[in-house]
C-alpha positions in Angstrom: -6.9 6.0 -0.6 -3.5 5.0 0.7 -1.7 3.6 -2.3 -0.3 5.5 -5.2 0.6 3.2 -8.0 -2.0 2.9 -10.7 -2.5 0.8 -13.9 -4.6 0.9 -17.0 -8.0 -0.6 -16.4 -11.2 0.1 -18.5 -14.3 0.1 -16.4 -16.7 -2.8 -16.4 -18.9 -2.2 -19.4 -17.3 1.0 -20.5 -13.8 2.5 -20.9 -11.7 4.8 -18.9 -12.3 7.7 -21.3 -15.4 8.3 -19.1 -13.0 9.7 -16.4 -15.4 12.3 -14.9 -18.2 9.8 -14.5 -15.9 7.3 -12.9 -14.6 9.8 -10.4 -18.1 10.9 -9.5 -19.9 7.6 -9.1 -17.4 4.8 -8.4 -14.5 6.1 -6.3 -13.0 9.2 -4.7 -10.0 9.2 -7.1 -8.2 12.5 -7.5 -8.1 13.9 -11.0 -4.4 13.2 -11.1 -4.9 9.5 -10.5 -7.8 9.3 -13.1 -5.6 11.0 -15.6 -2.8 8.6 -14.9 -5.1 5.7 -15.6 -6.3 7.2 -18.9 -2.7 7.9 -19.9 -1.7 4.3 -19.4 -4.7 3.1 -21.3 -3.5 5.1 -24.3 -0.1 3.4 -23.9 -1.3 -0.2 -23.7 -5.0 -1.0 -23.4 -5.8 -4.1 -25.6 -8.9 -5.2 -27.4 -8.1 -8.8 -26.6 -10.5 -10.7 -24.3 -10.0 -9.0 -21.0 -12.4 -8.6 -18.1 -12.1 -5.8 -15.6 -14.0 -4.9 -12.5 -13.7 -2.2 -9.8 -14.9 -2.1 -6.2 -14.2 -0.2 -3.0 -12.7 -2.2 -0.2 -10.2 -1.3 2.6 -11.3 2.3 2.2 -9.7 2.3 -1.2 -10.2 1.5 -4.9 -9.7 -2.1 -5.9 -9.2 -3.0 -9.6 -9.0 -6.5 -11.0 -8.1 -7.3 -14.6 -8.3 -10.9 -16.0 -6.8 -11.5 -19.4 -7.7 -14.3 -21.9 -10.6 -16.0 -20.1 -14.3 -16.3 -21.0 -16.3 -13.6 -19.3 -18.5 -15.9 -17.2 -15.4 -17.6 -15.8 -13.5 -14.4 -15.2 -16.6 -12.7 -13.6 -17.0 -15.6 -11.1 -13.3 -15.6 -10.2 -13.3 -11.8 -9.6 -16.5 -12.1 -7.6 -14.8 -14.7 -5.3 -11.8 -12.4 -4.9 -14.0 -9.4 -4.0 -15.9 -11.4 -1.4 -12.6 -12.5 0.1 -11.3 -8.9 0.2 -14.5 -7.8 2.0 -14.1 -10.5 4.5 -10.6 -9.3 5.3 -11.8 -5.7 5.5 -14.4 -6.7 8.1 -11.8 -8.7 10.0 -9.1 -6.1 10.1 -10.8 -2.7 10.5 -8.9 -0.8 13.1 -11.6 1.5 14.5 -14.9 -0.1 13.6 -16.2 -3.4 15.1 -13.9 -6.2 13.9 -11.7 -9.0 15.2 -8.8 -6.5 15.3 -10.6 -3.8 17.2 -11.8 -6.4 19.7 -8.2 -7.4 20.2 -7.2 -3.8 20.7 -9.8 -3.4 23.4 -8.5 -6.4 25.2 -4.9 -5.1 25.0 -6.0 -1.8 26.5 -7.4 -3.6 29.5 -4.4 -5.9 29.9 -6.4 -8.9 28.9 -5.8 -11.8 26.6 -8.1 -12.5 23.7 -8.7 -15.5 21.5 -7.7 -14.9 17.9 -8.3 -16.8 14.7 -5.3 -18.7 13.3 -5.3 -16.4 10.3 -4.9 -13.2 12.4 -2.3 -14.9 14.6 -0.3 -15.8 11.5 -0.6 -12.2 10.2 0.6 -10.7 13.5 3.6 -13.1 13.6 4.5 -12.2 10.0 4.1 -8.4 10.7 6.3 -8.8 13.8 9.0 -10.4 11.7 8.9 -7.5 9.2 8.9 -5.0 12.1 12.0 -6.7 13.6 13.8 -6.7 10.2 13.0 -2.9 9.8 14.4 -2.2 13.3 10.9 -1.1 14.4 10.3 1.5 11.6 7.4 -0.7 10.3 5.4 -0.8 13.5 1.7 -1.7 13.3 1.5 -1.4 17.1 1.3 2.4 17.0 -2.3 2.5 16.1 -2.9 4.8 19.1 -0.7 7.4 17.5 -2.4 7.0 14.2 -5.7 7.6 15.9 -4.3 10.6 17.9 -3.3 12.3 14.6 -6.9 11.8 13.3 -6.2 9.2 10.7 -8.8 6.7 12.0 -11.5 8.6 10.1 -12.8 8.9 6.5 -12.0 12.6 6.5 -9.0 14.2 8.2 -9.3 17.4 10.3 -6.3 19.8 10.2 -5.6 19.6 13.9 -2.2 18.9 15.5 -2.5 16.8 18.7 -1.3 17.9 22.1 2.5 17.5 22.3 2.1 15.9 25.8 -0.2 13.2 24.4 2.2 12.5 21.6 5.1 12.2 24.1 3.0 9.8 26.2 2.5 7.5 23.3 6.1 7.6 22.4 7.1 6.9 26.0 4.8 3.9 26.0 7.0 2.5 23.2 4.5 0.0 21.8 6.2 -2.7 19.7 5.0 -5.8 17.9 7.4 -7.8 20.1 5.2 -6.9 23.1 2.5 -9.2 21.7 2.5 -12.9 22.8 0.4 -15.5 21.1 0.0 -18.8 23.0 -2.6 -21.5 22.7 -4.8 -19.5 20.3 -4.8 -16.4 22.5 -3.0 -13.1 22.1 -1.9 -10.8 24.9 0.3 -7.8 25.3 2.5 -6.9 28.2 2.3 -3.3 27.0 -1.1 -1.6 27.3 0.0 1.0 24.8 -0.1 -1.6 22.0 -2.9 -0.7 19.6 -2.8 -2.5 16.3 -3.3 -0.8 12.9 -2.6 -3.1 10.0 -3.4 -0.5 7.4 0.2 -0.8 6.2 0.0 -4.5 5.8 -3.5 -5.6 5.1 -3.7 -4.5 1.5 -0.6 -6.4 0.7 -1.7 -9.5 2.5 -5.0 -9.3 0.6 -3.1 -9.1 -2.7 -1.4 -12.4 -1.9 -4.7 -14.0 -0.9 -6.4 -12.7 -4.1 -3.6 -14.1 -6.2 -3.8 -17.5 -4.5 -7.6 -17.6 -5.2 -7.1 -16.8 -8.8 -4.4 -19.4 -9.3 -6.5 -21.9 -7.5 -9.2 -21.4 -10.1 -6.8 -21.8 -13.0 -6.6 -18.0 -13.7 -3.0 -17.5 -14.9 -3.0 -13.9 -16.3 -4.3 -11.1 -14.1 -3.4 -7.8 -12.6 -4.5 -6.9 -9.1 -4.6 -3.4 -7.7 -5.6 -2.7 -4.1 -5.2 0.9 -3.4 -2.1 1.3 -5.5 -0.3 -1.9 -4.4 -0.2 -4.0 -7.6 0.6 -7.7 -8.2 0.9 -9.3 -11.6 0.0 -12.8 -12.6 1.3 -14.1 -15.9 1.2 -11.5 -18.6 -1.1 -9.4 -20.8 -1.2 -11.5 -24.0 2.3 -11.7 -25.5 3.7 -8.9 -23.4 4.2 -8.2 -19.7 1.7 -6.1 -17.8 2.8 -2.4 -17.8 2.0 -0.2 -14.8 2.6 3.4 -13.9 3.9 5.1 -10.8 1.9 8.2 -9.8 3.8 11.4 -9.7 3.5 12.7 -6.1 2.9 16.3 -7.0 1.6 16.3 -10.6 -1.1 14.7 -12.6 0.0 11.7 -14.5 2.7 9.1 -14.2 6.2 9.7 -12.9 7.4 6.6 -14.6 6.2 3.2 -16.0 7.6 -0.3 -15.9 6.8 -3.8 -17.0 5.6 -6.0 -14.1 6.4 -9.7 -14.6 4.6 -12.8 -13.2 4.7 -12.9 -9.4 6.1 -9.4 -9.0 4.4 -6.6 -7.0 5.0 -2.9 -6.7 4.0 -0.7 -3.8 4.3 3.0 -3.1 4.1 4.9 0.2 3.4 8.6 -0.3 2.4 11.8 1.6 -0.2 12.8 -1.0 -3.3 10.7 -0.3 -3.9 10.5 3.4 -2.8 13.9 4.8 -3.9 17.3 6.0 -2.3 20.7 5.8 -1.7 23.1 8.7 -0.4 26.4 7.2 2.3 25.4 4.8 3.1 22.1 6.6 1.9 18.7 5.3 1.1 16.1 7.9 0.7 12.6 6.4 -0.4 9.3 7.8 3.1 7.8 7.8 4.2 8.4 11.4 7.7 7.9 12.7 7.3 5.8 15.8 10.5 7.2 17.3 9.2 10.8 17.3 5.5 10.3 17.2 5.2 12.8 14.3 4.3 12.3 10.7 7.4 11.9 8.5 8.4 14.9 6.5 11.1 15.5 3.9 9.9 12.6 1.6 7.1 12.7 -1.0 7.1 9.0 -2.0 8.9 5.7 -1.9 8.3 2.9 -4.4 9.6 -0.7 -4.1 9.5 -3.7 -6.3 9.1 -7.1 -4.7 8.7 -10.8 -5.7 8.2 -14.2 -4.2 5.4 -16.0 -2.3 4.7 -13.0 -0.1 5.4 -10.3 -2.7 2.0 -8.5 -1.9 2.6 -8.2 1.8 6.1 -7.0 1.3 5.1 -4.4 -1.3 2.8 -2.9 1.3 4.8 -3.2 4.5 8.4 -2.8 3.4 8.0 0.6 1.7 7.2 2.2 5.1 10.7 1.8 6.7 12.3 3.4 3.7 9.9 6.3 3.8 10.5 6.9 7.5 14.3 6.6 7.1 14.3 9.6 4.9 16.9 10.7 2.3 19.8 9.9 4.5 18.8 6.4 5.7 16.6 4.9 3.0 19.4 3.0 1.2 20.5 1.3 4.5 16.8 0.5 5.2 16.4 -1.0 1.7 19.5 -3.2 2.4 18.0 -4.4 5.7 14.8 -5.2 4.0 16.5 -7.0 1.1 15.1 -4.5 -1.5 17.5 -4.0 -4.4 14.9 -2.2 -6.4 13.7 0.9 -4.7 13.1 4.6 -5.4 12.6 7.7 -3.2 11.3 11.1 -4.2 12.5 13.7 -1.7 10.7 16.9 -0.6 12.3 18.9 -3.4 11.2 16.4 -6.0 14.7 14.9 -6.5 14.5 11.3 -7.5 16.9 8.8 -5.8 16.9 5.3 -7.0 18.9 2.1 -7.0 20.7 1.1 -10.1 18.6 -2.1 -10.3 15.3 -0.2 -10.4 16.7 2.4 -12.8 17.1 -0.4 -15.3 13.4 -1.2 -15.1 11.9 2.3 -15.2 10.9 4.5 -18.1 10.5 8.0 -17.0 7.8 10.1 -18.7 8.9 12.7 -21.2 6.7 15.5 -19.9 8.4 15.6 -16.6 11.3 17.6 -18.0 13.8 16.2 -15.5 17.4 17.3 -15.7 20.3 15.1 -14.9 20.5 16.8 -11.6 17.0 15.9 -10.8 17.6 12.1 -11.0 20.1 10.9 -8.6 21.3 7.5 -9.6 22.7 5.7 -6.5 25.2 2.9 -6.9 24.3 -0.1 -4.9 
């Protein structure tokens, strides 16, 4: 599971109080995430007409909540969304047979490959975000992600050979190496291997929201692996979501999410392995070839027609920029609402996001723990 922001969702046909059963049979949630969900239910779950359903797509938990619609109508809309998410999963899988893996095989051979208009548009959008981030968001480093063992369902605690890492870094794969002409994609750099894991969930959020709106569903909350997008509101109040604490069970903070807003978190605590006392996470710095350290989590708030995609992709450059560079990266990415938790657990956040957050009482943060940064 790669995302880390959770929200209150009762299970289909039951309620989240059955946390142990949920964890065992429906998803590989950690106890911390399950606890967070139950805590938020206590804060705001409603008995009003609300349909919820869970599934498992993109290797992560998907949760959809529709408010204020008859159950048959809501069920059909959610079913359509889940079918669409599965289609995207099959299309974008980085290491199992898919349109994306076929394209990677062609790149490795120096060949061009016909791509669907949808994939072409995604690659062009991802390339623009990569350029804006000065290459810190870089889906072209799929070879490095694979080298570190993150193209697998379980991660082995093995550090790759330093020479192999250096070779991939020297290859300098970039999204700008990809050319798309007359429906075909090619790369002048054979080192380019695409991994859209940091973009696909967000793109899928936007697609799901579009499907629901197209069916006249105006109030819903969509969660794909911790990237969350809100439609409308929950009755007479906004949707309320929680941000998972990166080192403790439960929520670090909560906030109200308004219509069309999305929130995304990149963290080092879901996809990682330990070697001795060192944590190696899946968020790799393309400049060094090594997983980023010194940051526990980054959370951003986005809005607009591509809020979902941005909530997924734009948090990565801030995470990789670290405590000294995250504010500059946020400015480059036009993200006035952002927060970083450093390796010591200190919280750095923009003034704009601080106004939106409610930190949980049980964290016992001192003033020195929360670093308010003036924009």
